[in-house]
N, C-alpha and C positions, 0 to 999 in steps of 0.2 A: 503494499500499500504505498501511497504517497501522501504526506500530510504537510500541506501548505498554510504557513502561519500568516497571521495578519501583519500589515505594516508595521505595527507598532509592538510586535513582539520582539524580546530581547534574548541575546545568548542565554541568559540564565533560566528564562521561560522555556527555550529550547531544550536546555540539560534537562530540567524537571520532566518534560515529556519523553525524552529519550530514555530516562532512568525507568519510567514507567513502562515502556515499550520493553526494556531489556528484562524487567522483573517478570513480564508475561510470559518469558521464553521466546521471545521474537528477537532479531538481529536487527539493531538500530542502525540508522545512518543518517549523517549530519551533511548537509549540503547547502552552506549558506551561499545567498546570491545577491546581486546587487541591490534589488529592490526588497527581497524579503527572503527568509528562511525557510527551506524546504528540508523536511525530515523524510525516511524511509523507513518502512518496518517489513522485514522479510520472515516468512515463516507461515505458521497455521494463521489464516486471516481470522477464524473463530476466535482465536485469542484476542486479536485486535478488536474485534467488534464489542467484547466484553468490557473494554477500557472507556468505551464511550467517549471518544476523543472529541467528537462533534461537538460537545458540551462545553468544551473548554474554550473561555473567551478568547484565548489567544490563536485559536486554530480557526482558519478561513474554510478549508475544505478537506475531505478526506476522500481519496480518489484510488480505484483499484488499479493494478499494474496488470494490462490483459495480456502482453506476451508472455511466453514461457522464460525468456531470457529477461531478467529482470534489471539487473545493474549495468549492462550494457546497452540498453534501450534508450531511446530518444525519450520515452515516458518518463524514465528517471532522469535525464539529464538532456535539455533541449540543446545546448550548444556543443559544437564540436571539441572532442579531446585532442590534445597535443602531446606528443611522445618525444622525450628528449633522447636523441640517440648522437653520442658524442657531443659536439658543440653545436649540433642543428636540431630543430624541432621539426617533427613528421606530423603533418595534419595541418589544418588551418588553411591560410592562403599560399602555403609553398608547395612545390611539386619537387619530391625527393627521386633522386637516382643512385641506387646501390648496384654495385656491380664487382664482378670477379669471376673466377674461375669455377667450374662445378665441384673439381675436386684440386685440394692442394698436392701437387706431385712432388716438388723439389723446391729448394730455395730460390732458383734462377727463375723458375716459373712463377711463383707467386710474387716475387718482386717486380718483374717485368709487367705482369698484368697489374698489379697495384699501380706501377708508374703510369699505365694508360688511363686507368680510371681516374687517377688525381689530375693528370693532364688536360682531359677532356671535361671536367667538371662533375664527376660523381662525387658524392657526398660520404659514401660508405663502401667498405670492402667485403664481399662475399666469399666463401670458400668452404668447401667440405673436407672436413677431417676424418669424420665417422661416415663411411656411405652405405646406407642400406640400399642395396641393389637386388634387383629381380633374380638374378642369375648368381649363384654362389661363387662362380669362377671370374667374375668381373672384379675390377679393382675396386677394394673395399676402403681405401684411404689411408693414410699414414697415422691416423689416431692421435696420440698425445702429441708425437714429435710433430705432426702438421699443424696443431695447435701453436706450437712454439714458433715454427716458421711464419704464420700468420700473424702473431703478435708482433713479430720482428718487423715484419712489412707495414703492420697497422702503426706502429710507432714511426717507422721511417717516413713514411707519407702522409702522417696525420689524417689517416682514415680510421674511423670508427669501424670495428669488425663484428661481423654475424656469421654464425656456423649453426649447422643443423645439431640438436642433441637428440639421441635416439635411446636414451635410457636413463631413467630417474636416478640411478647411481653415479651418473657421470655428471651431474649437475654442479657440484661442489668443485670437482677438479676443473671443469671447464671455465667455471667463474672465474678463475685466475688469468685466463688467457683472452676472453673475448670481451666485447661489450654488449652484446646482444645474443639472445637464443633464437634459432629458428626450429619451430615445430613443424615436421613435415607431413605431407600428405597422408602417409602410412601411419603416422602416429596422432592424428588429429583427434581421436578419441581413446587415446592411450591416457586414462583418466588420471593414473598414478603419476606418469611424466607431467599432466597438465597441473596437478597439484603442485609438484615438486618446483616447477619453474614458476608457480604463483606465489611459492613462498620466498622468492628472491625479489630484488629491485631492480633487476635488469629488464631492458626491453624485451617482448616476445614478438616475434613474427610468427603469426599462426597461419599456416596454409589448410586452404580447403581440400578436404578429401577426396578421392578421385571419383567417389559416388555419393558424395555427402550433400545433404540438401543446406540449403541457406540456414534454416532454423537450427540443424545439427552443428553447423559451424558457428553460429552465434552462442549456441549452448556450450560448445566446447570453451569459447572466449569466456562465458560466465564462470566456468570452473577456475579457470586462471584469476579472474576478477575477484571471486568469491574469497580467495585464498590471501587477497591483501595487494597483489600485483595489478595496477590499473595501466600499466605501460605496455599496453597491447596492440599490434597493428596487425589487421587482417590481410592476408593475401589471397586474392584469386589466382590459381594457377591452371586453370583447365579442369574439365571433368570428363568421364569416359561416357563416350556415347556411341552409337553405331557406326559413326563416321570414321574412315580409316585414313583419309587424305591427310590429316594432321595428327600429330602424336596425341592430342587431346582437342576436346572442343573448348576453346577460351568463352567463358561465360561473362562478358561485359555486362549484361543486363542485371547480373547479380551485384556488380559494382555500384549502379545507379539504385538499386533496390535496397542494399545494406545502407547506403548513405542516408536513406530515408528512415531506416529503422533503428540504426545504432548511431552513437556519437563518436565510436572508434574510427580511427584514420583506416583507408584501406588503400592498398597497394596491388598491383598487378604483375603477374610475371609470363611475359609474353615468350619467354624461351622455352619453359616446360608447356606452357599454353598452347604451342603450335609445333615444336620440335624442329621447325624448318628456319634456318637463318634468315632468308629472304623475307619472311613474314613477321621477324621481331620488330622491325621498325615500324611497319604500319599498324600493326597490333598496340605498339608502344603509344603512337600518336591517339589510336583510338582511345585507349585508357585515359589518356590526358583529357580527351574531349568529352568522355563519358562522366567525369568528376573524380577520377582516382587522385589519390595525393601522393602517388609515386609509383615507380616501378623497381624491379629487382631483375637484372638481366645477367647473363653469362657472357664473360669476356675473357678470352685466351690470347696470349701475345702470338700463338701460333695454332689456331684450332685443328690444323692437320695432324699435330702430333698429340693432341689433348687424349688423357687415357679415359675421360669420361664426356660425353655429350658435345663431342667436337662438331657435330653436323649443325646444332643450335647456337653454338658460341660465335660471338664477333670478335673479329681482329680488330687492330686499332683503327684501320681506315672505317670500318663499319661502324664501330662504336662514336668515332668522331661525327659521322654523317648522321646517325641516331640523334645525337646531342643537338647538332645542328637543326635537324628538323622537327624537333620537339618544340622549339622556342614558340612558333605561331600557335600551335594547339594550346600549349600551356598557357599563354597569353590570352587566348580566346575564351578559355575556361574560367578566367580571372584570377588565375594563379601567377606564381613567379617560379623560376628554376631555383631551388633551394641552393 
């Protein structure tokens, strides 16, 4: 439930009501606004009804939250959230570009790729150290050694880093090396992992599962938010459909829909969304046009020798062209390149 207080209600009035909510066995939420204070109560709404908060002279209205995802919904928070990633904000009026190789292969590769990202205006470095692959014979990543190499490149080029975490037991170890976690499509409903990253203060890029509905995606975000970590970035990366021409079907309609239903920032992964290098730039432009807050793309200094996803990775020339081509689309959407 959402409890809207009257304009004359003070913080002390709000604290008294929050204490009553907590004593009733509900989770209290305090959301001070510019004009008035808004409170939240999560749990069995029958308990809230017994409190008779409508009778409190400091309460203007009590409204139910109709969506299944409560805290990440616009019903709970009308304004857009912004997530701090390094020294930049993702969300609001900026458009962020995070880029780097699919997998960290060696020191030379991650440093050369980071140099390309930095040179052409990317604000963050991506790269996989633990690689969950469909085939057990595919390159599985350098694991902790890869994290160390990524940290070195991150510091050298002043690019905050993000990498995929695949196991809850890895969270503490990985926190030493990276600035943000990515929860991949295969782990979107790994609830133990969602709770683990939710107990950190690091940003989390949550990717949509291959067959996940939008509601399931936002409920996965709710798991993270409910643990106390509000630094969540939703990522649309394509879903599995009957179409075989592209690796996945990039659902840009989901981006526009999520922006109306949730206050969380939304970015798009056109690399995995298409699996085809030539389609990454046009889909990145489409992402900007439909209201996304940024993109995450795969960049490799030499895609021909990449150990993972070379067919969808951009080289320096392609990445520079992508960044240049994005500008008018980002501007038309009322944003600026971060």
